C-alpha positions in Angstrom: 35.2 -20.6 22.1 34.7 -19.3 18.8 36.6 -16.8 16.7 34.6 -13.4 16.2 36.7 -11.6 13.5 35.0 -9.8 10.7 36.6 -7.9 7.6 40.2 -6.9 8.3 40.1 -3.4 9.9 37.1 -4.6 11.7 38.9 -7.6 13.1 41.5 -5.5 14.5 39.5 -2.9 16.2 36.8 -5.2 17.6 39.4 -7.5 19.0 41.1 -4.7 20.6 37.7 -3.2 22.1 34.9 -5.6 22.6 36.4 -8.5 24.0 38.5 -6.7 26.6 36.3 -3.5 27.4 35.9 -4.8 30.9 39.4 -5.7 31.4 42.2 -3.1 31.8 45.4 -3.7 30.0 48.3 -5.3 31.7 50.8 -2.8 31.2 52.9 -3.3 34.1 54.0 -6.9 33.4 52.7 -8.3 36.7 50.8 -11.5 37.3 47.1 -10.9 36.9 45.3 -12.5 39.9 43.0 -15.4 39.0 39.7 -14.3 40.5 36.5 -16.1 40.0 33.6 -14.1 38.3 30.7 -16.5 38.6 30.0 -20.1 39.8 27.6 -22.3 38.0 24.8 -23.3 40.4 24.9 -27.2 41.4 28.5 -27.4 39.6 31.5 -28.9 41.3 32.7 -25.5 42.2 29.5 -24.8 43.8 29.6 -27.8 45.7 33.1 -27.4 47.3 32.2 -23.9 48.2 33.9 -21.6 45.5 32.4 -18.1 45.3 32.7 -15.2 43.1 35.5 -13.1 44.0 37.6 -16.0 45.3 41.3 -15.8 44.1 42.7 -19.1 43.1 46.3 -19.5 43.6 47.2 -23.1 43.2 45.9 -26.4 41.7 47.3 -29.4 43.4 50.1 -27.5 44.8 51.1 -25.8 41.2 50.9 -21.8 41.0 48.5 -20.7 38.4 49.4 -18.0 36.0 45.7 -17.3 34.4 42.4 -19.0 33.3 44.2 -20.9 30.4 46.7 -22.2 32.9 43.9 -23.5 35.2 42.1 -25.1 32.2 45.4 -26.8 31.1 46.1 -28.1 34.4 42.6 -29.2 35.4 42.5 -31.5 32.4 45.7 -33.3 33.5 45.0 -33.8 37.3 44.0 -37.0 39.0 40.9 -37.4 40.8 42.1 -36.3 44.2 42.2 -32.5 43.8 43.3 -29.4 46.2 42.8 -25.9 45.1 44.2 -23.2 47.4 42.6 -19.9 47.5 43.6 -16.8 49.2 42.4 -18.0 52.6 41.6 -21.8 52.6 42.6 -24.9 51.2 40.0 -27.1 49.5 40.6 -31.0 49.0 38.0 -33.1 47.2 37.7 -35.9 44.8 36.7 -35.1 41.2 35.3 -37.2 38.4 37.1 -37.8 35.5 36.5 -34.9 32.9 34.1 -33.2 35.3 33.8 -29.5 34.8 34.4 -27.1 37.6 31.7 -24.7 36.4 33.7 -21.7 37.0 34.0 -18.5 34.7 37.1 -16.3 35.7 37.4 -12.5 35.4 38.3 -11.4 32.0 42.1 -11.9 31.1 44.0 -8.4 31.3 45.7 -8.3 27.7 49.5 -8.2 27.3 50.1 -4.8 25.5 51.7 -4.5 21.9 54.9 -2.7 22.0 55.2 -2.3 18.3 54.5 0.9 16.4 53.1 -0.4 13.1 53.0 1.9 10.3 49.2 0.9 9.6 48.2 0.2 13.2 44.3 1.0 13.3 44.4 1.7 16.9 46.6 5.0 16.0 44.0 6.0 14.1 41.1 6.6 16.6 39.3 9.8 16.4 39.9 12.1 19.2 37.9 11.8 22.5 37.1 8.0 22.1 36.9 6.0 25.4 39.8 4.5 26.6 39.4 1.0 25.8 39.6 2.0 22.0 43.5 2.5 22.9 44.2 -0.9 24.1 46.6 -2.8 21.6 46.8 -6.4 22.6 49.6 -8.7 21.7 48.9 -11.8 23.8 49.2 -15.5 22.6 46.6 -16.5 25.2 44.0 -14.4 23.4 45.2 -15.6 20.2 44.5 -19.3 21.2 41.3 -18.3 22.9 39.6 -15.9 20.4 41.7 -16.1 17.3 43.4 -12.7 17.8 46.4 -11.9 15.6 49.8 -11.4 17.3 53.2 -10.6 15.7 55.0 -12.9 18.3 57.6 -9.8 18.6 56.9 -9.8 22.4 56.6 -13.4 23.1 59.5 -14.4 25.1 61.4 -17.7 25.7 59.2 -18.9 28.8 56.1 -18.1 26.9 57.2 -19.9 23.7 58.0 -22.9 25.9 54.6 -22.6 27.6 52.9 -22.4 24.1 54.7 -25.9 23.1 54.1 -27.6 26.4 50.3 -26.7 26.7 49.7 -27.1 23.1 48.0 -23.7 22.5 47.2 -24.4 18.9 46.2 -23.0 16.5 47.8 -19.6 16.9 47.0 -16.5 14.6 50.2 -14.7 13.5 50.5 -11.3 12.0 53.4 -11.7 9.4 53.1 -8.8 7.0 56.6 -9.7 5.7 59.2 -12.6 6.3 61.9 -10.2 4.9 63.8 -9.1 8.2 64.3 -5.3 7.5 60.8 -4.9 5.7 59.1 -6.5 8.7 61.0 -4.4 11.2 60.0 -1.4 9.4 56.4 -2.2 9.0 56.3 -3.1 12.6 58.2 0.3 13.8 61.0 -1.6 15.3 64.7 -1.0 15.1 65.8 -4.6 14.6 64.4 -7.9 13.4 62.6 -9.8 15.9 63.4 -13.6 14.7 59.9 -14.4 13.5 61.0 -17.1 11.2 62.9 -18.9 13.9 59.7 -18.5 15.9 57.8 -19.9 13.3 60.0 -23.0 12.7 60.2 -23.8 16.4 56.3 -23.6 16.8 55.5 -25.6 13.8 58.4 -28.3 14.6 56.5 -28.7 17.9 53.3 -29.4 16.2 51.7 -26.0 16.6 49.4 -24.8 13.8 49.5 -21.4 12.6 47.3 -19.2 10.6 49.0 -16.0 9.1 48.1 -12.8 7.9 49.6 -10.0 5.8 48.0 -6.6 6.1 48.9 -5.6 2.5 50.2 -1.9 1.9 50.5 -0.7 -1.6 54.3 -0.1 -2.6 55.3 -1.5 0.7 54.9 -5.2 1.2 53.3 -6.1 -2.1 54.7 -7.4 -5.4 58.0 -9.4 -5.1 57.9 -9.0 -1.2 54.6 -10.7 -1.0 55.7 -13.3 -3.4 58.6 -14.1 -0.8 56.4 -13.9 2.1 54.1 -16.8 0.4 57.2 -18.7 -0.6 58.7 -18.6 2.8 55.8 -19.6 4.8 55.1 -22.4 2.6 58.2 -24.2 3.9 56.2 -24.8 7.0 53.1 -25.9 5.4 50.7 -27.7 6.6 51.7 -26.6 10.1 51.6 -23.0 8.7 48.1 -23.6 7.5 46.8 -20.8 5.7 47.8 -17.0 4.9 45.1 -14.1 4.7 46.1 -11.2 2.5 43.9 -8.2 3.8 43.8 -4.5 2.8 45.2 -1.9 4.8 42.4 -0.1 6.7 42.9 3.7 6.6 40.8 6.1 8.7 40.4 9.9 8.1 42.5 10.4 11.5 46.0 9.7 10.5 47.4 13.1 11.4 51.2 12.9 12.1 51.2 9.0 10.8 53.2 7.6 7.9 51.7 8.3 4.6 50.3 5.1 3.1 48.8 4.8 -0.3 45.1 3.4 0.1 43.8 0.6 -2.1 42.0 1.6 -5.2 39.9 -0.4 -7.6 42.5 -0.5 -10.2 45.1 -1.7 -7.6 43.0 -4.4 -6.3 42.3 -5.7 -9.7 45.9 -5.8 -10.4 46.6 -7.6 -7.1 44.2 -10.4 -8.0 45.7 -10.8 -11.4 49.1 -11.2 -9.5 47.8 -13.6 -6.7 45.4 -15.7 -8.7 47.9 -17.7 -10.8 49.9 -18.4 -7.6 46.9 -19.9 -6.0 46.1 -22.0 -8.9 49.7 -23.3 -8.8 49.6 -23.8 -5.3 46.4 -25.7 -5.3 47.8 -28.2 -8.1 50.9 -28.6 -6.0 49.7 -28.9 -2.4 45.7 -29.1 -2.8 45.1 -25.7 -1.7 45.6 -22.0 -2.5 47.2 -21.4 0.9 47.2 -17.7 0.4 43.7 -16.1 0.1 42.6 -12.5 -0.6 40.3 -10.9 1.7 36.6 -10.5 0.2 37.0 -6.9 0.3 39.8 -6.9 -2.6 37.3 -8.8 -4.6 34.4 -6.2 -4.0 36.6 -3.3 -4.5 37.9 -4.5 -7.7 34.4 -5.1 -8.9 35.2 -9.0 -9.4 33.3 -12.1 -8.9 33.7 -13.5 -5.4 35.5 -17.0 -5.9 33.3 -20.4 -5.6 32.8 -22.2 -2.3 35.6 -24.6 -3.6 38.2 -22.0 -3.7 38.1 -21.5 0.0 38.9 -25.2 1.1 37.6 -25.4 4.7 37.4 -21.8 5.1 40.3 -21.4 7.6 40.4 -17.3 7.5 36.7 -16.8 7.3 36.6 -14.7 10.3 39.2 -12.6 9.0 36.9 -11.7 6.2 38.2 -14.3 3.7 35.0 -16.4 2.2 32.4 -14.6 4.3 30.7 -13.1 1.6 30.6 -16.4 -0.3 29.5 -18.2 2.8 26.4 -15.7 3.2 25.3 -16.3 -0.3 25.4 -19.8 0.0 23.5 -19.9 3.3 21.0 -17.5 1.8 20.3 -19.5 -1.2 19.5 -22.4 1.1 17.3 -20.6 3.2 15.6 -19.3 0.4 14.6 -22.7 -0.7 12.8 -23.2 2.6 10.4 -20.4 1.3 10.4 -18.1 4.3 6.8 -16.9 5.0 5.7 -13.5 5.8 6.0 -10.2 4.3 8.2 -8.1 6.4 7.9 -4.1 5.7 11.0 -2.5 7.0 14.6 -1.1 6.6 17.9 -3.3 6.4 21.2 -1.7 6.9 24.8 -2.7 6.4 28.2 -1.1 5.3 29.1 0.3 1.9 31.3 -2.7 0.9 28.7 -5.5 1.5 25.6 -3.4 0.4 25.5 -4.7 -3.2 25.4 -8.3 -2.0 22.7 -7.6 0.8 20.5 -5.8 -1.6 20.8 -8.5 -4.1 19.6 -11.0 -1.7 16.9 -9.0 -0.1 15.5 -8.2 -3.4 14.9 -12.1 -3.9 12.8 -12.2 -0.8 9.0 -11.8 -1.1 9.0 -9.0 1.2 8.7 -5.2 1.4 12.3 -4.2 2.4 14.4 -1.4 1.8 18.5 -1.6 1.9 20.5 1.3 3.1 24.6 1.5 2.8 25.9 3.3 5.8 28.9 5.4 5.5 31.2 5.4 8.4 31.5 8.9 9.9 32.9 7.9 13.0 36.2 6.4 11.2 35.7 8.1 7.7 35.1 7.3 4.3 38.0 4.9 4.0 36.3 2.5 6.3 33.3 0.5 4.6 32.8 -2.6 6.7 29.7 -3.2 8.7 31.3 -4.3 11.8 33.0 -0.7 12.4 29.6 1.0 12.0 28.7 3.1 15.3 25.4 3.8 16.8 25.6 7.3 15.7 26.5 6.3 12.1 23.2 4.7 12.0 21.2 7.4 13.5 22.7 9.8 11.3 22.0 7.5 8.3 18.4 6.7 9.1 16.9 9.8 11.1 13.9 10.6 9.1 14.7 8.0 6.5 13.2 4.8 7.9 11.0 2.9 5.8 8.4 0.4 7.2 7.9 -0.8 10.7 11.2 -1.8 11.8 15.2 -1.4 11.2 17.4 -4.2 11.0 21.2 -3.4 12.0 24.0 -5.7 11.5 24.9 -7.8 14.4 28.7 -7.6 13.9 28.6 -3.9 14.8 27.2 -4.7 18.4 28.7 -6.7 21.4 27.1 -8.2 24.5 23.7 -8.5 26.0 23.2 -4.9 25.8 24.0 -4.7 22.2 26.9 -2.1 22.5 28.3 -0.2 19.8 31.8 1.1 19.4 30.8 4.8 20.2 29.1 3.3 23.5 25.5 3.6 22.4 23.3 0.7 22.7 20.5 -0.6 20.4 18.0 0.9 22.6 19.6 4.2 22.1 19.1 4.0 18.4 15.7 2.9 18.8 14.8 5.9 20.9 16.4 8.3 18.3 14.7 6.7 15.3 11.3 6.0 17.2 11.1 2.7 15.6 11.9 -1.2 16.5 15.5 -2.0 16.0 16.3 -5.8 15.1 19.9 -7.2 15.3 20.4 -9.2 11.9 21.8 -12.3 13.3 25.1 -13.6 12.6 24.4 -15.5 9.3 22.1 -15.5 6.4 20.0 -18.3 7.7 19.2 -16.3 10.9 18.6 -13.1 8.9 16.1 -15.0 6.7 14.4 -16.6 9.6 14.1 -13.2 11.5 12.5 -11.6 8.1 10.0 -14.2 7.7 8.9 -14.4 11.5 
């Protein structure tokens, strides 16, 4: 499975919403039943008679916790295999490394108990659908999808399971390594033993990618320097640190007052962190701590070159995503795409200057539009958080050409669902024009424009 993150705020909400919109949050702490969602035709599971709706309780006599547990144990069992379902026992011979061909019902996410001062879910507008309020804190989803978790609610048996089953890498929201400051940021009464947990996991060979949601005047300056230094003790198992800006919506009534990022602050932050990155690259071969693309864009600074990002370990957290797009676009342009498309191409306010610069280099009749987020508010400018209604508001009566291209990262699933429950078909109906998803990288975008 692949990570699916975009810029910082987008990452948090999309992982809290889209991945699990069909799975209720697990608030009770009770074990979720492991039910089969579908069976691949002709697969091993099909041949032995497993069907959608079956509940798998044991594999070779071992009780199963979830789909991750099933996959781990399925990889280690011998040829002779027994599966216990809710009503029968199936015994069969399985070829080495033969896939079962099973898809399970979505994992019910464990719920976050923190009250982070910057929590994006707390900043939802009124009357949004229930799934927008899910705050996941689940090490399984961190392993499977790259979700960030704080480790606050990970208990001893879960720590041991992570180590035993080699659930690596994990993605850790650190925010600060200072006990009192971290507790305050997470809204907890006391420190949760983060550094001890990191030491235990990295000593056991678990790789960690970390992030700091940076709040001006709270966890920046010398506090940020300490966080970087503390995490460096665990390098290379603590492989990377993303520093991303706090995302603030227009819906913060009765929430802590936080200072938003500004262009001046972004420039000061770059000036502060860049010498640290250079020093670390000389010392350990990598900058280790990377700033989110949003920070460079807000500062009006040049996006760093490809060499700055090593192997792009935090790209789906919005670190190096712009540089990757620009590099891919330049390569796609060398292929000289054919056709002269005539249409409208949309993105969020933050990425728009880069998209426009690329589109202007195509020999096509395209207009670009920077769409503002009315759903969340003016503080949110990433494409991944734009809703169907945002696009309709921006484009109604303002469509140029024969089609509209919308960013694929703002949609999910085969029905292309937006965060406000509208689909791409709904937008087409309102705009009375064909709507095309952009694709997930520059090569895909250029290919679509030239077809």
